[in-house]
N, C-alpha and C positions, 0 to 999 in steps of 0.2 A: 966778471960774472955776469951772466944774462939776467936782466930784470924780468921777474914774473909778470905776466899780464894781470892787470888789476881789473877784476870783475865785480861790478856793483850788483848787489842783490837786494831787491825790494822785500818788504815785509808785510805780513798781515797787521790789521788794525781793528780793534774792537774795544769799546768801552774805555777808551783813553789809553789803551796799552798797545805797544808794538810788540810783535812776536815773530819768530822765525823757526821753523823746523831746521834742526841742526843738519839734516841730510844734505841741504842744498850747499852750505858752506863746505861740508866735508867733500862733496862731489867736486867742487871746483878746486879744492886743495889737492885731491887725489889726482886731478887731471894736470896739475902743475901750475895752477893759476893761484892768485892771491885774492881771496874773497874779501869784499869790502861791503859791509852792511850799510844800506842806505837809510837816512832819516826820512821823515815825512816832510814834504816840501809844500810851503804855502806861497812861495814866490818864484817867479821865473828866473830872476838873477841868481837865487840860491841854488836852483837846480842846475843852471848852467856852470856855475862855480864848481859844483860837485862833480858834474860830468866831465869837466876839464881834467880831473884827476883819474878818470877811468879809461880803460881801453875796451871794455865790452860791458854788456848789461844782461841780467837775467830778471824777468818779472815772474814771480813765483805764482804757485796756486793760491786760491782763495775762495771767497763766497760767490754769490750770484753776480754775474755781469749785468749791468743795466743799460749800458751804451748799446745801441742798436738792437734792443730786446724785442722779440716778437712774442706776443703773449705775456702772461704773468708767470712770475717765479712760483714753484710749488711750495707748500708749507715746510718742506724738509730742507729748503735751501734759502738761507737768508740773504738779503741784498748786500752788496759791498757798501761799506761806509763811504759817505761822500767824501770824507778827508782823504781816504786812501785813493779813491778814484781820481781825485784832483792831483795828488801827489804823483800817482803813476803817470798821468798824462804829461806832467811837467817833466819828469826825468826821461820818459820815452821821447818826447820832442827834442829835449836837449842832447839826446844821444843819436839823434837822426843820422843815418849813414854810417854808423858804427855797428859791429857785430852784436847781435841781439838774439837771446834764446827765451822764448816764452813758453811757460810750462803750465798746462791746464787752463786756469784763469788767464794766465799770461798770454797763451796763444789766442784766446778768445778776445782778449784786451786788444792785442796788436791787430787782429782782424777788424775789430770795431773802429779802431782809430784809422783804419784805411777805408772806412765806409761800409764794411760788411754788416750783416745781420746775424743774430743767433736766437735760437729757440730757447724759450724759458725752461721748457722740460721736453727733451727730445723724444722721450718714450711716449709721452702723451700726445705731442703735437706732430711727430714724424714717423710714428709707428716703430720707432727704433727699438732695438733690444735693450735690456737693462745694462747700463754702463757704470753703475755705482756700486761699489762694495757694500756700502751702507744699505743699499736695497737689495742686496744679495748676489751681486755680480762676482765672478771670479776673473781670472786672467783670460785674455782672448787674443786671437791671432790677428794681426793687421797686414794688409797687402801694400807693399811699398812700390811706387813708381821706379822702374829700373834706371831711368835717366835722371833721377833726383840726386841732389846732395845727400839726402838721408840714405838712399840706397848705396851710394858710394861709401859712406861712413860705415854702415852696418855690413856691407858686403853680401847682402842677400836681398830677396824680394819678399820675405816675411819675417815678422818678429813678434814674439809672444810678449804682450804687455799687460800691466795691471789696469784696473778699472776704478776710476775714481771721479766720475763727472756725470752730472745730470743734464746740463746744458750741452748744446752741440752747434756747430756752425750751420747756418741756413743759407747764407750767400756770402761768397768770398769778397773781401775787400779788393780795391784797385791795386793792381801790381802784385797779387798774390796768386799762388796756385796750390792745389791740393796735391800732396805727394805720398799720402798713405790714406788708407780707409779700412774700416772694419767690415765684416761680412754683410752687414746690414746697411752699408753705404755711408755711415757716419764718418766724417772727416777726422782723421787721427793725426795728421801732420800737415803743415803748410810751409812754404818757402817764398820768399820774395824773389821777384825775377832779377833783381840787382844783387842778390846773393847775401844781403846784410841780414835779413830776418829768417829765423827758423822758429817754428811753433810746434809744440808737441802736445797732444791732448792727454797723453798718459804722464806719468810721473817717473822719468828716467833716474832722478836722484835716489830712488828706492829700489832700483834694479841694476846696480852698478856692474853686476856679473855680466850683463848683457849690454849695458848702455853707457859705460864709462866713455866710449869713443866719442859720444855726442858732446860731453864736456871737454874732451881733449880737442874736438874740432872747434869748439868756441874759443878756447884758449889759444889755439894755433891761429885762428883768424884774428884774434884780438892782438896777437904778438906781431902781426905782419906790418 
């Protein structure tokens, strides 16, 4: 029997409580992977020991990124808890050079870890369209680079996606390229030049009718 790829999934953290939207684990399972929920890490040794049990990693959505932040976060976007930020950094570094999928906050986090910058509020700072459903945005179309891994997975140069972010990438981190953009120029997907990192600004776990192949790709990469 073939062993399922073990995909670590990070969690949200606030007021002493860890939490995870069930859609993430369901998406990994639907793609044939084994979802493994990550604890919060305080020590590098613990993160490395946990990473040794994994084949791939997802850093999930969350609150406002503060790493590489340009400007202030708006009142309707709370800052990430310092404990989650530290924990995410530990497991991200421990999983270096292994398959990674960053979703919304997770994409922004990976970009920041590579030295990139992010707007606190893209609508206010970069004249971007509204990209947050909480501010009234609906689904929107993204343009995908034809020579990207994302394009190969989706099999098209356009994808209708959901809208759940206030921040947006301002400067790409080292070794990353933008592989999809919204009509207003906001970066909607990134990939690393070495093929390990994929980041998505939208939430594919909530649109599996169109986006399940993205999780299948992660599981496939993690199984190699």
